[in-house]
Structures are given as structure tokens and as C-alpha cells.
DRENTORKOL-3810 file (N, C-alpha, C; in nm, 4 decimals):
REM DRENTORKOL-3810
@n.u->0.0891; n.v->6.0573; n.w->-5.2177; ca.u->0.2372; ca.v->6.0790; ca.w->-5.1846; c.u->0.3082; c.v->5.9382; c.w->-5.2572
@n.u->0.4389; n.v->5.9418; n.w->-5.3163; ca.u->0.4820; ca.v->5.8096; ca.w->-5.3509; c.u->0.5662; c.v->5.7579; c.w->-5.2348
@n.u->0.6139; n.v->5.6383; n.w->-5.2491; ca.u->0.6790; ca.v->5.5831; ca.w->-5.1698; c.u->0.8202; c.v->5.5398; c.w->-5.2494
@n.u->0.9102; n.v->5.5410; n.w->-5.1612; ca.u->1.0205; ca.v->5.4766; ca.w->-5.2204; c.u->1.0324; c.v->5.3473; c.w->-5.1853
@n.u->1.0695; n.v->5.2994; n.w->-5.3402; ca.u->1.0836; ca.v->5.1544; ca.w->-5.3237; c.u->1.2612; c.v->5.1601; c.w->-5.3258
@n.u->1.3001; n.v->5.0323; n.w->-5.3018; ca.u->1.4316; ca.v->4.9805; ca.w->-5.2949; c.u->1.4862; c.v->4.8934; c.w->-5.4341
@n.u->1.3584; n.v->4.8923; n.w->-5.5279; ca.u->1.4050; ca.v->4.7947; ca.w->-5.6229; c.u->1.3746; c.v->4.8745; c.w->-5.7640
@n.u->1.4289; n.v->4.9844; n.w->-5.7753; ca.u->1.4545; ca.v->5.0648; ca.w->-5.8755; c.u->1.5711; c.v->5.1889; c.w->-5.8747
@n.u->1.6574; n.v->5.1488; n.w->-5.7849; ca.u->1.7776; ca.v->5.2187; ca.w->-5.7571; c.u->1.8709; c.v->5.1843; c.w->-5.8649
@n.u->1.9220; n.v->5.3016; n.w->-5.9118; ca.u->2.0213; ca.v->5.3055; ca.w->-6.0217; c.u->2.1768; c.v->5.3178; c.w->-5.9282
@n.u->2.2603; n.v->5.2722; n.w->-6.0374; ca.u->2.4171; ca.v->5.2509; ca.w->-5.9545; c.u->2.4318; c.v->5.3992; c.w->-5.9430
@n.u->2.3712; n.v->5.5224; n.w->-6.0073; ca.u->2.4706; ca.v->5.6228; ca.w->-5.9659; c.u->2.3813; c.v->5.6956; c.w->-5.8408
@n.u->2.2375; n.v->5.6681; n.w->-5.7903; ca.u->2.2271; ca.v->5.6800; ca.w->-5.6836; c.u->2.2975; c.v->5.6372; c.w->-5.5857
@n.u->2.3040; n.v->5.5170; n.w->-5.5993; ca.u->2.3414; ca.v->5.4530; ca.w->-5.4885; c.u->2.5032; c.v->5.4780; c.w->-5.4971
@n.u->2.5803; n.v->5.4680; n.w->-5.5703; ca.u->2.7028; ca.v->5.5301; ca.w->-5.5437; c.u->2.7088; c.v->5.6773; c.w->-5.4664
@n.u->2.6233; n.v->5.7758; n.w->-5.4938; ca.u->2.6010; ca.v->5.9346; ca.w->-5.4146; c.u->2.5763; c.v->5.8697; c.w->-5.3288
@n.u->2.5148; n.v->5.7910; n.w->-5.2621; ca.u->2.4352; ca.v->5.7729; ca.w->-5.1366; c.u->2.5692; c.v->5.7107; c.w->-5.0450
@n.u->2.6571; n.v->5.6117; n.w->-5.1161; ca.u->2.7732; ca.v->5.5783; ca.w->-5.0514; c.u->2.8780; c.v->5.7128; c.w->-5.0505
@n.u->2.8669; n.v->5.7630; n.w->-5.1304; ca.u->2.9843; ca.v->5.8666; ca.w->-5.1027; c.u->2.9336; c.v->5.9669; c.w->-4.9994
@n.u->2.8160; n.v->6.0108; n.w->-4.9756; ca.u->2.7498; ca.v->6.0748; ca.w->-4.9013; c.u->2.7554; c.v->6.0263; c.w->-4.7273
@n.u->2.7796; n.v->5.8795; n.w->-4.7628; ca.u->2.7849; ca.v->5.8334; ca.w->-4.6224; c.u->2.9153; c.v->5.8103; c.w->-4.5540
@n.u->3.0062; n.v->5.8583; n.w->-4.6394; ca.u->3.1435; ca.v->5.8270; ca.w->-4.6244; c.u->3.2455; c.v->5.7051; c.w->-4.6645
@n.u->3.1940; n.v->5.6790; n.w->-4.7510; ca.u->3.2147; ca.v->5.5644; ca.w->-4.8280; c.u->3.3077; c.v->5.5727; c.w->-4.9135
@n.u->3.4369; n.v->5.5427; n.w->-4.9464; ca.u->3.5366; ca.v->5.5467; ca.w->-5.0672; c.u->3.5429; c.v->5.4526; c.w->-5.1571
@n.u->3.5538; n.v->5.4877; n.w->-5.2616; ca.u->3.5343; ca.v->5.3721; ca.w->-5.3403; c.u->3.6698; c.v->5.3233; c.w->-5.3745
@n.u->3.7020; n.v->5.1865; n.w->-5.4041; ca.u->3.8251; ca.v->5.1084; ca.w->-5.3849; c.u->3.8404; c.v->5.0424; c.w->-5.5037
@n.u->3.9700; n.v->5.0557; n.w->-5.5837; ca.u->3.9791; ca.v->4.9983; ca.w->-5.7122; c.u->3.9738; c.v->4.8528; c.w->-5.7166
@n.u->3.8834; n.v->4.7775; n.w->-5.7826; ca.u->3.8730; ca.v->4.6337; ca.w->-5.7753; c.u->3.9307; c.v->4.5783; c.w->-5.8931
@n.u->4.0255; n.v->4.6500; n.w->-5.9546; ca.u->4.0755; ca.v->4.6194; ca.w->-6.1041; c.u->3.9736; c.v->4.5886; c.w->-6.1854
@n.u->4.0052; n.v->4.4899; n.w->-6.2748; ca.u->3.8309; ca.v->4.4635; ca.w->-6.4034; c.u->3.8010; c.v->4.3481; c.w->-6.3815
@n.u->3.6898; n.v->4.3842; n.w->-6.2509; ca.u->3.6446; ca.v->4.2622; ca.w->-6.1969; c.u->3.4896; c.v->4.2522; c.w->-6.2483
@n.u->3.4494; n.v->4.3700; n.w->-6.2856; ca.u->3.2594; ca.v->4.4052; ca.w->-6.3216; c.u->3.2206; c.v->4.4082; c.w->-6.1955
@n.u->3.2728; n.v->4.4848; n.w->-6.1190; ca.u->3.2391; ca.v->4.4979; ca.w->-5.9607; c.u->3.2620; c.v->4.6522; c.w->-5.9164
@n.u->3.1866; n.v->4.7140; n.w->-5.8901; ca.u->3.2349; ca.v->4.8329; ca.w->-5.8082; c.u->3.2508; c.v->4.8130; c.w->-5.6377
@n.u->3.3333; n.v->4.8416; n.w->-5.5926; ca.u->3.3612; ca.v->4.8197; ca.w->-5.4934; c.u->3.3830; c.v->4.9599; c.w->-5.3965
@n.u->3.3335; n.v->4.9503; n.w->-5.2811; ca.u->3.3537; ca.v->5.0572; ca.w->-5.1883; c.u->3.3641; c.v->5.0426; c.w->-5.0451
@n.u->3.4313; n.v->5.0813; n.w->-4.9748; ca.u->3.4354; ca.v->5.0805; ca.w->-4.8440; c.u->3.4258; c.v->5.1650; c.w->-4.7358
@n.u->3.3961; n.v->5.1452; n.w->-4.6099; ca.u->3.3467; ca.v->5.2537; ca.w->-4.5014; c.u->3.4457; c.v->5.2361; c.w->-4.4106
@n.u->3.4866; n.v->5.3146; n.w->-4.3380; ca.u->3.5947; ca.v->5.2544; ca.w->-4.2274; c.u->3.4888; c.v->5.2424; c.w->-4.0737
@n.u->3.5697; n.v->5.1113; n.w->-4.0326; ca.u->3.4979; ca.v->5.0571; ca.w->-3.9450; c.u->3.3779; c.v->4.9620; c.w->-3.9877
@n.u->3.3808; n.v->4.9434; n.w->-4.0981; ca.u->3.2804; ca.v->4.8300; ca.w->-4.1555; c.u->3.3894; c.v->4.6966; c.w->-4.1747
@n.u->3.3115; n.v->4.5725; n.w->-4.1414; ca.u->3.3558; ca.v->4.4879; ca.w->-4.1471; c.u->3.3870; c.v->4.4018; c.w->-4.3524
@n.u->3.2980; n.v->4.4375; n.w->-4.3790; ca.u->3.2761; ca.v->4.3865; ca.w->-4.5559; c.u->3.2995; c.v->4.5016; c.w->-4.6079
@n.u->3.3249; n.v->4.4982; n.w->-4.7198; ca.u->3.3033; ca.v->4.6231; ca.w->-4.8200; c.u->3.1760; c.v->4.5890; c.w->-4.9342
@n.u->3.1177; n.v->4.7240; n.w->-4.9395; ca.u->2.9942; ca.v->4.7033; ca.w->-5.0560; c.u->3.0699; c.v->4.6617; c.w->-5.1886
@n.u->3.0028; n.v->4.5514; n.w->-5.2372; ca.u->2.9935; ca.v->4.5116; ca.w->-5.3855; c.u->2.9045; c.v->4.5306; c.w->-5.4787
@n.u->2.8847; n.v->4.5405; n.w->-5.5810; ca.u->2.7801; ca.v->4.5081; ca.w->-5.6524; c.u->2.8557; c.v->4.5261; c.w->-5.7945
@n.u->2.7805; n.v->4.4422; n.w->-5.9020; ca.u->2.7969; ca.v->4.4538; ca.w->-6.0311; c.u->2.7937; c.v->4.5643; c.w->-6.1112
@n.u->2.8744; n.v->4.6081; n.w->-6.1941; ca.u->2.8795; ca.v->4.7288; ca.w->-6.2739; c.u->2.7460; c.v->4.7337; c.w->-6.3669
@n.u->2.7307; n.v->4.6365; n.w->-6.4303; ca.u->2.6332; ca.v->4.6091; ca.w->-6.5808; c.u->2.4746; c.v->4.5782; c.w->-6.5016
@n.u->2.4301; n.v->4.5871; n.w->-6.4065; ca.u->2.3004; ca.v->4.5512; ca.w->-6.3625; c.u->2.2541; c.v->4.6588; c.w->-6.3065
@n.u->2.1469; n.v->4.7074; n.w->-6.3857; ca.u->2.0822; ca.v->4.8442; ca.w->-6.3937; c.u->1.9463; c.v->4.8070; c.w->-6.4177
@n.u->1.8600; n.v->4.8404; n.w->-6.3039; ca.u->1.8233; ca.v->4.8917; ca.w->-6.1633; c.u->1.9316; c.v->4.7814; c.w->-6.0882
@n.u->1.9602; n.v->4.8258; n.w->-5.9714; ca.u->2.0188; ca.v->4.7318; ca.w->-5.8885; c.u->1.9738; c.v->4.6366; c.w->-5.8288
@n.u->1.9601; n.v->4.4953; n.w->-5.7967; ca.u->1.8467; ca.v->4.4060; ca.w->-5.7748; c.u->1.8801; c.v->4.4395; c.w->-5.5921
@n.u->1.7352; n.v->4.4514; n.w->-5.5654; ca.u->1.6961; ca.v->4.4666; ca.w->-5.4156; c.u->1.7585; c.v->4.4150; c.w->-5.2965
@n.u->1.7333; n.v->4.2798; n.w->-5.3310; ca.u->1.8377; ca.v->4.1967; ca.w->-5.1884; c.u->2.0250; c.v->4.2712; c.w->-5.2266
@n.u->2.0858; n.v->4.2982; n.w->-5.2999; ca.u->2.2156; ca.v->4.3641; ca.w->-5.2981; c.u->2.2166; c.v->4.4835; c.w->-5.2117
@n.u->2.1138; n.v->4.5603; n.w->-5.2760; ca.u->2.1039; ca.v->4.6663; ca.w->-5.1695; c.u->2.0662; c.v->4.6767; c.w->-5.0398
@n.u->2.0188; n.v->4.6011; n.w->-5.0058; ca.u->1.9912; ca.v->4.5553; ca.w->-4.8530; c.u->2.1112; c.v->4.4987; c.w->-4.7985
@n.u->2.1887; n.v->4.3823; n.w->-4.8703; ca.u->2.2801; ca.v->4.3285; ca.w->-4.7993; c.u->2.3792; c.v->4.4437; c.w->-4.7569
@n.u->2.3993; n.v->4.5139; n.w->-4.8670; ca.u->2.5262; ca.v->4.6107; ca.w->-4.8450; c.u->2.4889; c.v->4.7108; c.w->-4.7758
@n.u->2.3494; n.v->4.7710; n.w->-4.7578; ca.u->2.3305; ca.v->4.8299; ca.w->-4.6408; c.u->2.3778; c.v->4.7745; c.w->-4.5214
@n.u->2.3290; n.v->4.6468; n.w->-4.4886; ca.u->2.3422; ca.v->4.5999; ca.w->-4.3658; c.u->2.5238; c.v->4.5944; c.w->-4.3352
@n.u->2.5804; n.v->4.5772; n.w->-4.4665; ca.u->2.7321; ca.v->4.5754; ca.w->-4.4459; c.u->2.7736; c.v->4.6984; c.w->-4.3737
@n.u->2.7376; n.v->4.8059; n.w->-4.3949; ca.u->2.7991; ca.v->4.9164; ca.w->-4.3688; c.u->2.6923; c.v->4.9977; c.w->-4.2161
@n.u->2.6060; n.v->4.8900; n.w->-4.2035; ca.u->2.5500; ca.v->4.9645; ca.w->-4.0351; c.u->2.4560; c.v->5.0755; c.w->-4.1148
@n.u->2.3691; n.v->5.0477; n.w->-4.2256; ca.u->2.2734; ca.v->5.1601; ca.w->-4.2225; c.u->2.1664; c.v->5.1069; c.w->-4.2341
@n.u->2.0128; n.v->5.1542; n.w->-4.1926; ca.u->1.9253; ca.v->5.0916; ca.w->-4.2075; c.u->1.8471; c.v->5.1394; c.w->-4.3596
@n.u->1.7369; n.v->5.0620; n.w->-4.3678; ca.u->1.6681; ca.v->5.0826; ca.w->-4.4800; c.u->1.6075; c.v->5.2084; c.w->-4.4819
@n.u->1.5517; n.v->5.2946; n.w->-4.3430; ca.u->1.4909; ca.v->5.3623; ca.w->-4.3253; c.u->1.5875; c.v->5.4987; c.w->-4.3722
@n.u->1.7005; n.v->5.4753; n.w->-4.3435; ca.u->1.8130; ca.v->5.5681; ca.w->-4.3612; c.u->1.8076; c.v->5.5932; c.w->-4.5047
@n.u->1.8462; n.v->5.4672; n.w->-4.5714; ca.u->1.8609; ca.v->5.5073; ca.w->-4.7326; c.u->1.7531; c.v->5.5665; c.w->-4.7772
@n.u->1.6487; n.v->5.5562; n.w->-4.7601; ca.u->1.5048; ca.v->5.5977; ca.w->-4.7955; c.u->1.4917; c.v->5.7173; c.w->-4.7670
@n.u->1.4992; n.v->5.7600; n.w->-4.6095; ca.u->1.4882; ca.v->5.9276; ca.w->-4.5991; c.u->1.5769; c.v->6.0341; c.w->-4.7092
@n.u->1.7105; n.v->5.9365; n.w->-4.7265; ca.u->1.8211; ca.v->5.9971; ca.w->-4.8241; c.u->1.7617; c.v->6.0191; c.w->-4.9413
@n.u->1.7151; n.v->5.8983; n.w->-4.9966; ca.u->1.6354; ca.v->5.8833; ca.w->-5.1227; c.u->1.5055; c.v->6.0236; c.w->-5.1471
@n.u->1.4289; n.v->6.0127; n.w->-5.0528; ca.u->1.3242; ca.v->6.1284; ca.w->-5.0444; c.u->1.3982; c.v->6.2619; c.w->-5.0426
@n.u->1.4875; n.v->6.2841; n.w->-4.9499; ca.u->1.5847; ca.v->6.4114; ca.w->-4.9468; c.u->1.5649; c.v->6.4584; c.w->-5.0874
@n.u->1.6766; n.v->6.3730; n.w->-5.1445; ca.u->1.7257; ca.v->6.3805; ca.w->-5.2944; c.u->1.5934; c.v->6.3985; c.w->-5.4390
@n.u->1.5338; n.v->6.3428; n.w->-5.3766; ca.u->1.3713; ca.v->6.3391; ca.w->-5.4982; c.u->1.3624; c.v->6.5023; c.w->-5.4626
@n.u->1.3404; n.v->6.5241; n.w->-5.3602; ca.u->1.2897; ca.v->6.6997; ca.w->-5.3330; c.u->1.3601; c.v->6.7620; c.w->-5.3887
@n.u->1.5299; n.v->6.7726; n.w->-5.3924; ca.u->1.6160; ca.v->6.8577; ca.w->-5.4186; c.u->1.5564; c.v->6.8770; c.w->-5.5736
@n.u->1.5561; n.v->6.7481; n.w->-5.6319; ca.u->1.5348; ca.v->6.7545; ca.w->-5.7989; c.u->1.3873; c.v->6.8659; c.w->-5.8343
@n.u->1.3541; n.v->6.8307; n.w->-5.7651; ca.u->1.1910; ca.v->6.9021; ca.w->-5.7961; c.u->1.1920; c.v->7.0482; c.w->-5.7833
END
């Protein structure tokens, strides 16, 4: 059984998860960053547009910002992997 790691997450995967969790993409101008906001969160989710895969620490920090655990994210990834097969 393969384990899900946070070290190989693509921008598309992370954006799909954020949309699934009810986050909305915010126009961040021409800054080279994607910005997402979730109602009730103190901070926005921000990550660079040109670094892929997204560094693990960026994902972990952003999950913490919106109140999502790593386990919830990994469970979602596992479900997505099953859908693809």
C-alpha cells in the first residue's frame, strides 16, 4: 500500500483541495503567488505560482492557517487517487 506524502503535491492538486474545502481564489495581482481565502480563517493561503511540487512546509503552514489537519488532507488525496484508478 502506498503512503500519501506531502512532498509531491502539485499546484493543481492543492488548488482542487482548497476549492473542495470551500476556499475562494482571490486576485493577488501580478505577484507570482496564488492567494486563497476561507471564511472564518485569520490568514489567507498563499503559495508561489512557479514552484512545483509545492514544498511540504508551505502546504503544512497553509493547512494550519485554514484549520485543516494533515490527516484530512491526506484522506482527501487518497480518495482522489482511488477515483483516478
